[in-house]
N, C-alpha and C positions, 0 to 999 in steps of 0.2 A: 243505693243505686240499682236500678233494674235495667238490664240490657237484653236485647234479642234482635232477631232479624225479621223483616217483613218482605214479601215479594209483591211486585207490581203485577197483578193479573189482568188489569185493564188493557185491552189490545192497543189503545191509543196512548198508553202511558199516563203519567201524571200531568195532565193539562191544567189550565188555570182553574177550571171549575172544581176539579178534584183537589188541587192545591188549596183552594179556599175551604174545602171541607176538612182537610187536615188541620189547617190553621184554626178553624172554628172549634174543632174537637180538642186540639191541644190547649187552646186558650181557656177552656173550661176549668183547667187545673192550675194550681199554684206552683207545681213542680216545674223544674227546668226540663224541657223536652227537646232533644236533639235528634236529627236524622242525618245519616252520613252515607255517601256513595264514594267508594274509594277513599281518597285523602280529603275530600271536601265534606265538612261537617257544618250543618246549618241549624239555626233555631227554627223548630217546627211551628213556632208561633208567628213567623215572618213569612208573608206571602212571597216576597222577593226571594228569600232564602230557599223556600221549598221549590219555587219555580227554577231557581238556579241549578238544582240538582240534575235537571234534564233526565229524569227517570223514565226510561222507556219500558215497554212490555217486557216482562220476565226479569227485570232488574231487581237485585237483592239489595235492600237498604238496611243499615244498622240503626236500631232505635235505642236510644239511651235516655232514661228518665231518672231524675234525682229530685227528691223532695218529699214533703209530708204526705202527698196523695199519689205517690209514684205507682203503687199497685193498681189503683183504679184507672190512672192515666194509661198505663201500659195495656191493661185489658181493653179499654175503649179504643185505643189506636190500633192495636193488633186486630181487634174485631172489625174495624173499619176496612183495613186492607184485606182480611180474609173474606169478608162479605162483598168484596169489589165495590165498596162504597154504596151497597144496596142495589147495585145494578147486576143484571144477568151477565154471566161470563159466557162469551161466545168465541 
């Protein structure tokens, strides 16, 4: 299992378009991918789950990945957050 934290750097938080990018990225991998905010932990391959997090700007999320391709999945998902989903950080 690989765990770490990611920070929401998008000023509008994780809205539906970004949630769909998270789900799309997580779904590329066979590993179980979980995102958590506080006590709420959701499947990162579920659009509804990711949206339920209500992750606003500067929120820190816990990322936990378990499975055969966990390293690649962790690198991809942390990179997605760090790059602000390919958008300019303002």
